[in-house]
Every structure is written in structure tokens, then in C-alpha cells.
C-alpha positions as CSV (number, residue, x, y, z in Angstrom):
1,M,1.4,4.3,-32.6
2,T,1.4,7.1,-30.0
3,T,4.1,8.5,-27.7
4,I,2.8,9.9,-24.5
5,L,4.5,12.8,-22.7
6,T,3.8,13.4,-19.0
7,N,5.4,14.8,-15.9
8,D,4.8,15.5,-12.2
9,D,5.4,19.3,-12.3
10,G,2.1,19.9,-14.0
11,I,1.0,20.5,-17.6
12,A,2.1,24.1,-17.6
13,A,5.7,23.3,-16.4
14,P,8.5,24.5,-18.7
15,G,10.2,21.1,-18.4
16,L,7.4,19.4,-20.2
17,R,7.7,21.9,-23.1
18,S,11.5,21.3,-23.1
19,L,10.8,17.5,-23.4
20,L,8.3,18.2,-26.2
21,Q,11.0,20.2,-28.0
22,A,13.4,17.3,-27.7
23,V,11.0,14.7,-28.9
24,Q,9.9,16.7,-31.9
25,A,13.6,16.9,-32.8
26,Q,13.5,13.1,-33.2
27,G,10.9,13.4,-35.9
28,I,8.2,11.6,-33.9
29,V,4.9,12.9,-35.1
30,N,2.2,10.9,-33.2
31,L,2.6,12.7,-29.8
32,A,0.2,13.3,-27.0
33,I,0.5,15.2,-23.8
34,V,-1.3,13.6,-20.8
35,A,-0.1,15.4,-17.8
36,P,-1.3,16.4,-14.3
37,K,-3.4,19.6,-14.1
38,S,-1.4,20.7,-11.1
39,P,2.1,19.8,-9.6
40,H,2.4,16.4,-7.9
41,S,6.2,16.4,-7.2
42,G,7.2,13.8,-4.7
43,C,3.9,11.8,-4.8
44,G,5.6,8.6,-5.8
45,H,3.4,5.9,-7.3
46,Q,0.2,7.2,-5.8
47,V,-3.0,6.5,-7.8
48,T,-6.5,7.9,-7.4
49,T,-9.3,5.4,-6.7
50,H,-11.7,7.0,-4.3
51,R,-12.8,10.1,-6.2
52,P,-13.6,11.1,-9.7
53,I,-10.6,12.1,-11.9
54,H,-11.5,15.0,-14.2
55,V,-10.0,14.9,-17.7
56,A,-9.9,18.3,-19.5
57,A,-9.2,18.1,-23.2
58,H,-7.1,21.1,-24.3
59,S,-6.9,19.6,-27.8
60,K,-7.1,16.2,-29.5
61,A,-3.5,15.6,-28.4
62,E,-3.3,17.3,-25.0
63,F,-5.1,16.5,-21.8
64,A,-4.9,17.8,-18.3
65,I,-5.6,15.2,-15.7
66,D,-6.8,16.0,-12.2
67,G,-4.7,13.3,-10.8
68,T,-1.2,11.9,-10.3
69,P,1.5,11.1,-12.9
70,A,0.6,7.4,-12.5
71,D,-3.0,8.2,-13.1
72,C,-2.0,10.0,-16.3
73,T,-0.3,7.0,-17.6
74,R,-3.1,4.7,-16.6
75,I,-5.8,6.8,-18.3
76,A,-3.6,7.5,-21.3
77,I,-3.0,3.9,-22.2
78,S,-6.4,2.4,-21.1
79,H,-8.8,5.1,-22.5
80,L,-7.2,7.9,-24.5
81,F,-4.6,6.2,-26.6
82,H,-4.8,2.4,-26.9
83,D,-1.9,2.4,-29.3
84,T,0.6,3.9,-26.9
85,Q,4.1,2.6,-27.7
86,L,6.2,4.8,-25.4
87,V,5.8,6.9,-22.3
88,L,8.2,9.8,-21.7
89,A,8.2,11.7,-18.4
90,G,9.9,15.0,-17.5
91,I,11.9,17.0,-17.8
92,N,11.6,17.2,-14.0
93,A,12.9,20.3,-12.3
94,G,15.2,18.6,-9.8
95,G,17.2,15.3,-9.8
96,N,15.6,11.9,-9.3
97,L,18.7,10.0,-8.3
98,G,19.1,6.9,-6.2
99,A,16.5,6.7,-3.5
100,D,14.5,9.5,-5.2
101,V,13.0,7.0,-7.7
102,Y,10.8,5.7,-4.9
103,T,9.2,9.1,-4.2
104,S,9.3,10.6,-7.7
105,G,6.1,11.0,-9.6
106,T,8.1,11.5,-12.7
107,V,9.6,8.0,-12.4
108,A,6.3,6.5,-11.3
109,A,4.7,7.6,-14.6
110,V,7.2,5.4,-16.6
111,R,7.2,2.6,-14.0
112,E,3.4,2.4,-14.5
113,A,4.0,2.1,-18.2
114,A,6.6,-0.7,-17.6
115,L,3.9,-2.6,-15.6
116,H,1.9,-2.6,-18.8
117,R,5.0,-3.8,-20.7
118,I,5.2,-0.4,-22.4
119,P,8.8,1.1,-22.5
120,G,9.4,4.4,-20.8
121,I,12.0,7.0,-20.1
122,A,12.0,9.4,-17.1
123,I,14.2,12.5,-17.6
124,S,15.1,14.8,-14.7
125,H,17.4,17.8,-14.3
126,Y,19.6,18.1,-11.2
127,I,19.4,21.6,-9.6
128,H,22.7,22.8,-8.1
129,Y,22.0,25.3,-5.2
130,Q,18.8,26.7,-6.6
131,R,20.3,27.9,-9.8
132,A,17.9,28.5,-12.7
133,I,17.6,25.7,-15.3
134,D,18.5,26.5,-18.9
135,W,15.6,24.7,-20.5
136,N,16.9,25.0,-24.1
137,L,20.2,23.3,-23.0
138,A,18.1,20.7,-21.2
139,A,16.2,20.0,-24.4
140,R,19.5,19.7,-26.4
141,L,20.9,17.2,-23.8
142,A,17.6,15.3,-23.9
143,V,17.9,15.0,-27.7
144,R,21.3,13.2,-27.2
145,V,19.7,10.9,-24.6
146,L,16.8,10.0,-26.8
147,D,19.1,9.4,-29.8
148,K,20.9,6.8,-27.7
149,L,18.0,5.1,-25.9
150,L,15.4,5.0,-28.7
151,A,17.8,3.2,-31.0
152,D,17.6,0.0,-29.1
153,A,14.6,-2.0,-27.9
154,V,14.4,-2.7,-24.1
155,E,13.3,-5.8,-22.4
156,P,9.6,-5.7,-21.3
157,G,9.3,-4.6,-17.7
158,T,12.4,-2.4,-17.9
159,Y,12.4,1.4,-18.0
160,W,15.1,4.1,-18.0
161,N,15.9,6.8,-15.4
162,V,17.9,9.7,-16.8
163,N,19.4,12.6,-14.8
164,L,20.9,15.6,-16.6
165,P,23.7,17.5,-14.8
166,H,23.5,21.2,-13.9
167,L,26.1,22.7,-16.2
168,D,27.8,26.1,-16.3
169,A,28.0,28.0,-19.5
170,D,31.6,27.0,-20.0
171,S,31.2,23.4,-18.9
172,P,32.5,20.7,-21.3
173,E,30.0,18.6,-23.1
174,P,28.8,15.9,-20.7
175,E,29.1,12.2,-21.4
176,I,26.2,9.8,-21.4
177,I,27.1,7.1,-18.9
178,I,25.1,4.0,-18.1
179,C,25.3,3.5,-14.4
180,P,23.6,1.7,-11.4
181,L,21.1,3.3,-9.1
182,C,22.7,4.6,-5.9
183,T,21.6,2.5,-2.8
184,Q,22.4,5.1,-0.1
185,P,19.7,6.9,1.9
186,L,18.9,10.6,1.5
187,P,20.1,12.9,4.2
188,T,17.9,12.8,7.3
189,A,18.9,16.1,9.0
190,Y,16.1,18.1,10.6
191,R,15.9,21.4,12.4
192,V,13.8,21.1,15.6
193,E,11.7,23.9,17.0
194,T,9.6,22.8,20.0
195,D,7.5,19.9,18.6
196,N,8.1,20.7,14.9
197,F,10.7,19.1,12.7
198,Y,11.8,21.0,9.6
199,Y,13.8,19.1,7.0
200,A,17.3,20.5,6.6
201,G,19.1,17.8,4.6
202,D,21.6,19.0,2.0
203,Y,20.8,17.1,-1.3
204,S,24.1,18.0,-2.8
205,K,26.1,16.5,0.1
206,R,24.2,13.1,0.1
207,V,26.3,10.0,0.6
208,H,26.6,8.0,-2.6
209,D,28.0,4.8,-4.0
210,P,31.1,5.1,-6.2
211,G,30.1,4.9,-9.9
212,S,26.4,5.3,-9.1
213,D,24.0,7.7,-10.8
214,V,24.5,10.3,-8.0
215,E,28.2,10.4,-8.5
216,I,27.9,10.5,-12.3
217,C,25.4,13.4,-12.3
218,F,27.1,15.4,-9.6
219,S,30.4,15.1,-11.6
220,G,28.8,16.8,-14.6
221,H,27.7,13.9,-16.8
222,I,24.4,12.5,-17.8
223,A,23.4,9.5,-15.7
224,V,21.4,6.8,-17.4
225,T,20.1,3.9,-15.3
226,P,18.1,0.9,-16.5
227,I,15.6,-0.2,-13.9
228,Q,13.7,-3.5,-13.9
229,L,10.4,-4.1,-12.2
């Protein structure tokens, strides 16, 4: 049985290697990377149906797909690895909290797996004011998350959305907290210059529901949200 790793930041993204590091720490040996050739951040659940999708085999267990994250999952489970048992997406460079799950390619990759009744976990890393991500720390936190989530089976049609906090070097160890998805909208501030609108929303100041994934992650803990189709 094969575990598929994918993302929406592209096959060369450091977050994907960080995820691979975390998964290998679980002792999972049948791994395959099936990831977009280039970044597709924010593409949502877009799929490619009106042009060829080129698949480049880097090895027997690593493929670069000239398509979206959802394309990667579809091709992986239908043609490359018929024995897929799990799809893991990430680690995304940036949070996928609340309303983000509808625009996130990372989340779409595991949602596509859930549509095929294959469990999936999307892992993202919130970025606080453009600070650099410590990918080794992200991998260590992802190991804790995988230890918890892989221990129990999930109901078919359910997938996990995980958001890692952006910690300082002296931050306390974060808790893993199961929490609901925030239902509030993203900021809709724009800077207007003549007929052009430039998005100017402050992600860190978004309105959020008490106890939701946004509040948990922003407060320095790991937000874990089960989502049903």
C-alpha cells in the first residue's frame, strides 16, 4: 500500500521535503511523491481537462505533474499507484485556515482523495509577518501530528486540515488541539489606484470565531480540523 505526498508549492518546495522527513520518521516505507511541476498556490480544486497533462518521472517513486494538486491526486490514484492508502499534502508555506480551505490547492489535494474514499491530511504552516519558516521545526511538529492522526482510522469521506503555528525559538511546545473550521470571511481591504484594485488585507488581523482553527493557530498551537465532504 502506497502513501502519496503532494503539495501546491511545487515539487521543489522545501515544505514537501520537510513533509517527507516527517513521514519517514513514522517508518512508512512505501512512499511516492506526485507533485505539481510548478507552484499552484491558491488554485483551489481546479482540475485540468482541456489540455494534455505531462507527467515526468524523476524516479520510480517521484513524479512531476504539469497540473494542479487535484490533478496530482487524480493521476496518482488512478494510474500511477492503484494501491494508494493515504494522501498527505504540504507542508504548505502559509496558513490554510477557515475560508482558506476553499482556495487552497494543498487542501484540494486531500479533498480529492476523500472523494475517492481515501483518507488524507493537509498540513500548512502559518507565516507571521513574512518571517522565514524553520523547516526542521516544521518537520518535528508534523511528526507529532502524524503520530496522533495516523493512530486512528477516519470515517470515509473525512479528511484532516492541519495548521502549524509560527513559533519563536523560545516559544513553549505547542499543543495539538482539535477545533472547528472558522466561518468568518477573509479581509476584503483593497488599495485603489485609478481603475486598479490592489489587495491590502492583513491576514494576521482577520476576524475569527472563538475556539476556531484561526484562533488556535494564531495563539501558538497546532490547529487540527476534521472536515467532511
